[in-house]
py3Dmol code that shows the C-alpha trace and the ligand (Angstrom):
import py3Dmol

protein = """\
ATOM      1  CA  MET A   1      83.888 -33.108 -41.781  1.00  0.00           C
ATOM      2  CA  LEU A   2      82.701 -36.240 -40.022  1.00  0.00           C
ATOM      3  CA  ASP A   3      84.677 -38.395 -42.467  1.00  0.00           C
ATOM      4  CA  THR A   4      87.855 -36.450 -41.711  1.00  0.00           C
ATOM      5  CA  ALA A   5      87.386 -36.933 -37.974  1.00  0.00           C
ATOM      6  CA  LYS A   6      86.770 -40.632 -38.511  1.00  0.00           C
ATOM      7  CA  GLU A   7      89.945 -40.954 -40.582  1.00  0.00           C
ATOM      8  CA  VAL A   8      92.005 -39.289 -37.845  1.00  0.00           C
ATOM      9  CA  ILE A   9      90.560 -41.615 -35.208  1.00  0.00           C
ATOM     10  CA  ASN A  10      91.203 -44.707 -37.318  1.00  0.00           C
ATOM     11  CA  LEU A  11      94.722 -43.770 -38.398  1.00  0.00           C
ATOM     12  CA  PRO A  12      96.489 -45.544 -35.499  1.00  0.00           C
ATOM     13  CA  ASP A  13      94.351 -48.617 -36.172  1.00  0.00           C
ATOM     14  CA  THR A  14      95.403 -48.587 -39.802  1.00  0.00           C
ATOM     15  CA  ILE A  15      99.079 -48.157 -38.964  1.00  0.00           C
ATOM     16  CA  CYS A  16      98.960 -50.972 -36.407  1.00  0.00           C
ATOM     17  CA  ASN A  17      97.331 -53.401 -38.840  1.00  0.00           C
ATOM     18  CA  GLU A  18      99.646 -52.317 -41.649  1.00  0.00           C
ATOM     19  CA  PHE A  19     102.641 -52.879 -39.372  1.00  0.00           C
ATOM     20  CA  GLN A  20     101.456 -56.392 -38.516  1.00  0.00           C
ATOM     21  CA  HIS A  21     100.858 -57.129 -42.193  1.00  0.00           C
ATOM     22  CA  ASN A  22     104.361 -55.910 -43.100  1.00  0.00           C
ATOM     23  CA  VAL A  23     105.963 -57.944 -40.301  1.00  0.00           C
ATOM     24  CA  GLN A  24     104.138 -61.000 -41.586  1.00  0.00           C
ATOM     25  CA  GLN A  25     105.404 -60.369 -45.113  1.00  0.00           C
ATOM     26  CA  TYR A  26     108.952 -59.776 -43.902  1.00  0.00           C
ATOM     27  CA  LEU A  27     109.096 -62.864 -41.691  1.00  0.00           C
ATOM     28  CA  ILE A  28     111.003 -65.315 -43.799  1.00  0.00           C
ATOM     29  CA  ARG A  29     114.274 -65.887 -42.067  1.00  0.00           C
ATOM     30  CA  HIS A  30     112.965 -65.758 -38.496  1.00  0.00           C
ATOM     31  CA  GLN A  31     109.583 -67.403 -38.791  1.00  0.00           C
ATOM     32  CA  SER A  32     110.321 -70.357 -36.514  1.00  0.00           C
ATOM     33  CA  ILE A  33     108.751 -69.865 -33.076  1.00  0.00           C
ATOM     34  CA  LEU A  34     112.148 -70.653 -31.556  1.00  0.00           C
ATOM     35  CA  ASP A  35     113.796 -67.894 -33.576  1.00  0.00           C
ATOM     36  CA  ILE A  36     111.020 -65.450 -32.692  1.00  0.00           C
ATOM     37  CA  LEU A  37     111.169 -66.238 -28.967  1.00  0.00           C
ATOM     38  CA  SER A  38     114.944 -65.963 -28.835  1.00  0.00           C
ATOM     39  CA  LYS A  39     114.931 -62.714 -30.838  1.00  0.00           C
ATOM     40  CA  LEU A  40     112.203 -61.314 -28.582  1.00  0.00           C
ATOM     41  CA  GLY A  41     114.410 -62.001 -25.554  1.00  0.00           C
ATOM     42  CA  GLU A  42     117.436 -60.539 -27.324  1.00  0.00           C
ATOM     43  CA  THR A  43     115.606 -57.340 -28.260  1.00  0.00           C
ATOM     44  CA  THR A  44     114.421 -56.905 -24.656  1.00  0.00           C
ATOM     45  CA  ALA A  45     118.035 -57.130 -23.541  1.00  0.00           C
ATOM     46  CA  ARG A  46     119.095 -54.665 -26.255  1.00  0.00           C
ATOM     47  CA  VAL A  47     116.528 -52.084 -25.072  1.00  0.00           C
ATOM     48  CA  ASN A  48     117.831 -52.486 -21.516  1.00  0.00           C
ATOM     49  CA  ARG A  49     121.412 -52.205 -22.785  1.00  0.00           C
ATOM     50  CA  ALA A  50     120.655 -49.028 -24.720  1.00  0.00           C
ATOM     51  CA  VAL A  51     119.143 -47.409 -21.599  1.00  0.00           C
ATOM     52  CA  THR A  52     122.119 -48.557 -19.533  1.00  0.00           C
ATOM     53  CA  LYS A  53     124.564 -47.060 -22.052  1.00  0.00           C
ATOM     54  CA  SER A  54     122.706 -43.738 -21.844  1.00  0.00           C
ATOM     55  CA  VAL A  55     123.670 -43.724 -18.162  1.00  0.00           C
ATOM     56  CA  THR A  56     127.118 -45.289 -18.156  1.00  0.00           C
ATOM     57  CA  GLN A  57     128.621 -44.231 -21.484  1.00  0.00           C
ATOM     58  CA  CYS A  58     126.804 -41.094 -22.607  1.00  0.00           C
ATOM     59  CA  GLY A  59     125.745 -39.718 -19.234  1.00  0.00           C
ATOM     60  CA  CYS A  60     122.762 -37.773 -20.522  1.00  0.00           C
ATOM     61  CA  ILE A  61     120.616 -39.455 -17.863  1.00  0.00           C
ATOM     62  CA  GLU A  62     121.308 -40.634 -14.328  1.00  0.00           C
ATOM     63  CA  ILE A  63     119.468 -43.158 -12.219  1.00  0.00           C
ATOM     64  CA  LYS A  64     118.920 -42.161  -8.598  1.00  0.00           C
ATOM     65  CA  GLY A  65     117.491 -45.342  -7.178  1.00  0.00           C
ATOM     66  CA  LYS A  66     116.153 -45.336  -3.647  1.00  0.00           C
ATOM     67  CA  LYS A  67     113.320 -46.781  -1.641  1.00  0.00           C
ATOM     68  CA  ASN A  68     110.079 -44.888  -2.066  1.00  0.00           C
ATOM     69  CA  SER A  69     108.763 -44.034   1.355  1.00  0.00           C
ATOM     70  CA  LEU A  70     105.170 -43.074   1.891  1.00  0.00           C
ATOM     71  CA  PRO A  71     103.886 -40.928   4.703  1.00  0.00           C
ATOM     72  CA  GLU A  72     100.907 -42.304   6.616  1.00  0.00           C
ATOM     73  CA  ASN A  73      97.375 -41.454   5.557  1.00  0.00           C
ATOM     74  CA  VAL A  74      98.181 -40.739   1.920  1.00  0.00           C
ATOM     75  CA  SER A  75      95.125 -40.513  -0.267  1.00  0.00           C
ATOM     76  CA  ILE A  76      94.982 -42.410  -3.533  1.00  0.00           C
ATOM     77  CA  ASN A  77      95.032 -39.131  -5.439  1.00  0.00           C
ATOM     78  CA  GLU A  78      98.276 -38.079  -3.699  1.00  0.00           C
ATOM     79  CA  LEU A  79      99.940 -41.463  -4.160  1.00  0.00           C
ATOM     80  CA  LYS A  80     101.412 -40.717  -7.586  1.00  0.00           C
ATOM     81  CA  SER A  81     103.340 -37.707  -6.307  1.00  0.00           C
ATOM     82  CA  PHE A  82     105.366 -39.923  -3.954  1.00  0.00           C
ATOM     83  CA  PHE A  83     106.715 -42.173  -6.680  1.00  0.00           C
ATOM     84  CA  SER A  84     109.178 -41.271  -9.386  1.00  0.00           C
ATOM     85  CA  SER A  85     110.913 -42.935 -12.321  1.00  0.00           C
ATOM     86  CA  GLN A  86     114.175 -42.339 -10.464  1.00  0.00           C
ATOM     87  CA  VAL A  87     115.619 -41.029 -13.732  1.00  0.00           C
ATOM     88  CA  GLU A  88     117.229 -37.607 -13.780  1.00  0.00           C
ATOM     89  CA  GLY A  89     118.051 -35.716 -16.930  1.00  0.00           C
ATOM     90  CA  ASN A  90     116.785 -36.193 -20.460  1.00  0.00           C
ATOM     91  CA  LEU A  91     117.854 -38.484 -23.259  1.00  0.00           C
ATOM     92  CA  CYS A  92     120.117 -36.764 -25.763  1.00  0.00           C
ATOM     93  CA  GLU A  93     119.160 -37.004 -29.414  1.00  0.00           C
ATOM     94  CA  GLN A  94     121.579 -39.856 -30.129  1.00  0.00           C
ATOM     95  CA  CYS A  95     120.473 -41.997 -27.156  1.00  0.00           C
ATOM     96  CA  ARG A  96     116.818 -41.361 -27.932  1.00  0.00           C
ATOM     97  CA  GLU A  97     117.375 -42.519 -31.511  1.00  0.00           C
ATOM     98  CA  ILE A  98     119.158 -45.702 -30.415  1.00  0.00           C
ATOM     99  CA  ILE A  99     116.503 -46.581 -27.823  1.00  0.00           C
ATOM    100  CA  GLU A 100     113.752 -45.961 -30.372  1.00  0.00           C
ATOM    101  CA  GLN A 101     115.499 -48.267 -32.860  1.00  0.00           C
ATOM    102  CA  GLU A 102     115.838 -51.021 -30.258  1.00  0.00           C
ATOM    103  CA  MET A 103     112.199 -50.628 -29.213  1.00  0.00           C
ATOM    104  CA  GLY A 104     111.205 -50.859 -32.879  1.00  0.00           C
ATOM    105  CA  LYS A 105     113.053 -54.162 -33.250  1.00  0.00           C
ATOM    106  CA  HIS A 106     111.372 -55.407 -30.083  1.00  0.00           C
ATOM    107  CA  LEU A 107     107.957 -54.454 -31.468  1.00  0.00           C
ATOM    108  CA  PHE A 108     108.817 -56.306 -34.659  1.00  0.00           C
ATOM    109  CA  TYR A 109     109.391 -59.598 -32.829  1.00  0.00           C
ATOM    110  CA  LEU A 110     106.427 -59.067 -30.490  1.00  0.00           C
ATOM    111  CA  THR A 111     104.288 -58.595 -33.578  1.00  0.00           C
ATOM    112  CA  ALA A 112     105.885 -61.650 -35.176  1.00  0.00           C
ATOM    113  CA  LEU A 113     104.825 -63.648 -32.112  1.00  0.00           C
ATOM    114  CA  CYS A 114     101.284 -62.333 -32.571  1.00  0.00           C
ATOM    115  CA  THR A 115     101.343 -63.439 -36.193  1.00  0.00           C
ATOM    116  CA  THR A 116     102.542 -66.936 -35.299  1.00  0.00           C
ATOM    117  CA  PHE A 117      99.490 -67.489 -33.103  1.00  0.00           C
ATOM    118  CA  ASP A 118      97.111 -65.574 -35.378  1.00  0.00           C
ATOM    119  CA  LEU A 119      96.670 -62.849 -32.745  1.00  0.00           C
ATOM    120  CA  ASN A 120      95.911 -59.299 -33.741  1.00  0.00           C
ATOM    121  CA  LEU A 121      98.265 -56.716 -32.243  1.00  0.00           C
ATOM    122  CA  LEU A 122      95.601 -54.015 -32.373  1.00  0.00           C
ATOM    123  CA  ASP A 123      93.116 -56.224 -30.486  1.00  0.00           C
ATOM    124  CA  ILE A 124      95.705 -56.793 -27.762  1.00  0.00           C
ATOM    125  CA  ILE A 125      96.458 -53.073 -27.470  1.00  0.00           C
ATOM    126  CA  GLN A 126      92.746 -52.264 -27.330  1.00  0.00           C
ATOM    127  CA  GLN A 127      92.086 -54.937 -24.681  1.00  0.00           C
ATOM    128  CA  GLU A 128      94.975 -53.702 -22.555  1.00  0.00           C
ATOM    129  CA  ASN A 129      93.909 -50.085 -23.016  1.00  0.00           C
ATOM    130  CA  LYS A 130      90.385 -50.940 -21.902  1.00  0.00           C
ATOM    131  CA  LYS A 131      91.762 -52.787 -18.863  1.00  0.00           C
ATOM    132  CA  ILE A 132      94.036 -49.954 -17.732  1.00  0.00           C
ATOM    133  CA  SER A 133      91.348 -47.364 -18.422  1.00  0.00           C
ATOM    134  CA  THR A 134      88.963 -49.293 -16.193  1.00  0.00           C
ATOM    135  CA  LEU A 135      91.404 -50.119 -13.408  1.00  0.00           C
ATOM    136  CA  ARG A 136      93.478 -46.894 -13.539  1.00  0.00           C
ATOM    137  CA  ILE A 137      95.539 -46.576 -10.363  1.00  0.00           C
ATOM    138  CA  PHE A 138      94.577 -50.026  -9.078  1.00  0.00           C
ATOM    139  CA  ASN A 139      96.325 -51.700 -12.009  1.00  0.00           C
ATOM    140  CA  LEU A 140      99.733 -52.037 -10.376  1.00  0.00           C
ATOM    141  CA  THR A 141     101.020 -55.164 -12.148  1.00  0.00           C
TER     142      THR A 141
END
"""
ligand_1 = """\
1
ZN
Zn 122.799 -39.633 -24.411
"""
view = py3Dmol.view(width=600, height=400)
view.addModel(protein, "pdb")
view.setStyle({"model": 0}, {"cartoon": {"style": "trace"}})
view.addModel(ligand_1, "xyz")
view.setStyle({"model": 1}, {"stick": {}})
view.zoomTo()
view.show()
């Protein structure tokens, strides 16, 4: 029973390391740092474009941007309720699929950048997770 629980806990770790290994194996054509950096920028733009198209071409979501105004004497616990994503609606199945595909490509090139500098993607995720877990609401960057 303990082994099963351990396997469940370690599964994301295994997938993350397997993903980085596969990216490393696949990186033949785009292994130059210049190619990786330019593809990383391109995939960021493609994620943004896919979200934009969900608004402007599909219409399944809308963006209601406005200034967030806070009343005086708001406690830290109440703070979250005064901010919103400013997104209304939900992604349709097609838009969700496209955005997921674009995010996947972005993760590929982010992982490729890790590989170039011999960085471990899982270590970075764990370090960031530890940081945000410690800082919680004060981590506003
Ligand atoms: Zn849609």
